[in-house]
C-alpha positions as CSV (number, residue, x, y, z in Angstrom):
1,X,-7.8,-35.2,-5.6
2,X,-8.4,-33.1,-2.6
3,X,-6.5,-33.7,0.6
4,X,-8.4,-34.3,3.8
5,X,-8.6,-31.2,6.1
6,X,-6.1,-31.2,9.0
7,X,-7.0,-30.4,12.6
8,X,-5.4,-26.9,12.0
9,X,-7.7,-26.3,9.0
10,X,-10.8,-27.2,11.1
11,X,-9.7,-24.9,13.9
12,X,-9.2,-22.1,11.4
13,X,-12.7,-22.6,10.1
14,X,-14.1,-22.3,13.6
15,X,-11.9,-19.4,14.7
16,X,-14.0,-16.5,13.1
17,X,-17.0,-17.4,15.2
18,X,-15.0,-17.3,18.4
19,X,-13.3,-13.9,17.5
20,X,-16.5,-12.0,16.8
21,X,-17.3,-9.1,19.1
22,X,-20.4,-9.3,21.2
23,X,-21.9,-6.3,19.5
24,X,-21.6,-7.9,16.1
25,X,-23.3,-11.0,17.3
26,X,-26.2,-8.8,18.4
27,X,-26.6,-7.0,15.1
28,X,-29.4,-7.7,12.7
29,X,-28.6,-9.2,9.3
30,X,-29.3,-5.9,7.6
31,X,-26.9,-4.1,9.9
32,X,-24.2,-6.6,9.2
33,X,-24.7,-6.3,5.4
34,X,-24.5,-2.5,5.8
35,X,-21.3,-2.7,7.7
36,X,-19.9,-5.2,5.1
37,X,-20.7,-2.7,2.3
38,X,-19.1,0.2,4.2
39,X,-15.9,-1.9,4.7
40,X,-15.9,-2.9,1.0
41,X,-16.3,0.8,0.0
42,X,-13.4,1.8,2.4
43,X,-11.3,-1.0,1.0
44,X,-12.0,0.2,-2.6
45,X,-11.2,3.8,-1.7
46,X,-7.9,2.7,-0.1
47,X,-6.9,0.6,-3.1
48,X,-7.7,3.6,-5.4
49,X,-5.7,5.9,-3.2
50,X,-2.8,3.5,-3.1
51,X,-2.9,3.3,-6.9
52,X,-3.0,7.1,-7.2
53,X,0.0,7.5,-4.8
54,X,2.0,4.8,-6.6
55,X,1.4,6.6,-9.9
56,X,2.3,9.9,-8.3
57,X,5.5,8.4,-6.9
58,X,6.5,7.0,-10.3
59,X,5.8,10.4,-11.9
60,X,7.9,12.2,-9.3
61,X,10.8,9.7,-9.7
62,X,10.7,10.4,-13.5
63,X,10.8,14.1,-12.9
64,X,13.7,13.8,-10.5
65,X,15.6,11.7,-13.0
66,X,14.9,14.3,-15.8
67,X,16.1,17.1,-13.5
68,X,19.2,15.2,-12.5
69,X,19.9,14.7,-16.2
70,X,19.4,18.4,-16.9
71,X,21.7,19.3,-14.1
72,X,24.4,16.9,-15.4
73,X,24.0,18.4,-18.9
74,X,24.2,22.0,-17.6
75,X,27.4,21.2,-15.7
76,X,29.1,19.8,-18.9
77,X,27.8,22.6,-21.1
78,X,29.5,25.2,-18.8
79,X,32.8,23.4,-19.4
80,X,33.1,22.6,-15.7
81,X,32.5,19.2,-14.1
82,X,31.3,19.7,-10.6
83,X,31.9,16.7,-8.4
84,X,29.5,16.2,-5.5
85,X,31.3,16.2,-2.2
86,X,30.1,14.4,0.9
87,X,30.8,16.5,4.0
88,X,30.9,14.6,7.3
89,X,31.2,16.5,10.5
90,X,32.8,14.8,13.5
């Protein structure tokens, strides 16, 4: 059972027509379709880049963890426990 649209819903449906730039209103249908495809391609490329960067970030985080583990193991193997010291200058 669908609810009746509110005044706000109706205003939102009309809003895109009011927000269109004058140059878009003057474009041909083919030009609008071309722009739409370009925007879709840009969006696809950005999503792909985001996925790649997210994967790279996860891989780097894993490498950092492995290196921290190696450092911790090397400290214990040398028979010396080195404690990190926070130096604060005033």
